[in-house]
N, C-alpha and C positions, 0 to 999 in steps of 0.2 A: 505493500500499498504506499502511495507517494506520501511525502512528508508535508504539512499544512505549513507554509511559511508563517512566521509571528511578525515579521517586519514588514512593511509595506515598500514595494520597488523605489529606486530614487527618483523615477521618472514615469508618470503613470496619471492618466486621466481615470479618476476614481468613480466618479457619479457625473451624469448627464441627465437633467430631466428638464422636459420643455413641457409647459403646462398654462392652460387656459389664466387669465387676470382674476386670480380669486386670492384673498388671503387666506383662506382654509388651507392650503396648501403648507403653511408655516409650520402646522402643527405635525405635517410628515416630513419635512425637510429637519425641522430642528434635530432631532436622534440621529439621522443619517450624520450632519454635519459633527454633534458630540461624540459619536463614535470614531471617526476619522480622528479628530482631535486628541481624542483617548489614545487611539493606536500611534499618533505619531509623537505622543509623550506629553502633550502639553496639561499643565496642571488645571485643577476645577476654577480656578480664578481665571486663568488666561481663555480657558473654553466658554466660560461667561462673556467676555469681553468680545471674545472672536464672534461669538452667537449674535450678541448685541449689534454688532456691524453690520453682521449679514441679514438681521431682522431689517434694518435700517435700508441696507441696499435694495433688498425684497419688496420691503413696503413702497419705496420711491418708484420701483420699476412698474409696481403694480397700479399704485394711485396716481405719481404724476407723470410717468412715461405713457403707460397704456390706458391710462384714467379708467380704470376699470373695464376695459370693454372685453368682453368674454371673447370674441373673436381674434383678440390679439394675444401672442403668446410671450410669456417668459422664460428665458433660459437660464438655467442652474447648473453650475458644474463647479467640480473640486478636482485640482489636480495637485501632484507632489512633484515638484521638478528641483532634483538637488536639494538644497537646503531649505526650500520656501515651500510653504503651502498656500496656493491660491483658490481663492473664491472667485467665480466668475457668475456675474449676473445680467444679463441683455433683456431688453425690452425693445417692443416694436413702434414707441412713440416718435417725436418729431426730436429727441435730442434739447438741447440747453447748453448755455454758456456756464462752466463751473466758476469762473472770476464774477460774473454777474450775482451770483447767490449772497443776498447779504450775510455778514460776519454776526452770528449769534452772540459774540462777546461783545459787541459795541454797546455802549450805554442803552441807545435807543431801542436796541434789540433785546434787551436783557429780559424782559417780562413778557415776551411774544411766547404762544403756547405752541409754537410749530418754527420748524427751520435750523434745526440742531443737528439733523440727520448726517450729513456730509461733515460737520464738525466731529461727531462721534466716529465717522468712520476712521477720519484721519486721527485723533486721539488712539483707538485701541488698536489700530494696525500697523504695522512698520512702514506701508506703500499703500496709497490706493490711486488706481490709474483710470483715466476717463479716456473713452472711444465715445464719439458723438456724432460718426459718419453716419450710419443708420439705426436708428433710435439712439439707445444709450448702453453702453457697455462698460459695466465697471469690474475692475477687477481689485479686489482685497488682497493683499499679501501679508502674509505672518511666517518670519523666519522661525524653525525650528532647530532642535538640537540634532545632528545627523549624526545617527548611529552606528555607522559604519567606518 
């Protein structure tokens, strides 16, 4: 009987899910994300912050990108590439200019009830990349301890 590997390969796409624009999918995505984080050796606190950043990106894709349109899809992917864990979320919306999003730490924005998602993603992850050519593609990057 072949031996089951206990470590993830250095470069692999672990998960790729395409779904309709519904927040209900988050309950299914969270355990997958947490399991991969656990296998990569992230502690409980790191897993929490990674999920919070992921949830923000998913919410933005569904709500702001696809505007809850059930005919538009969201792509969710998890990848491991060397020492980096990447979470990819892409919507089919019109895209946006990241630099035009108001800074939530400015005095006039402190009491607003929304507008902190990008700030949170940047705070919790090592790197956040945006591509707005076709919809918005957000890549959240967290470095992990390479075990090899």
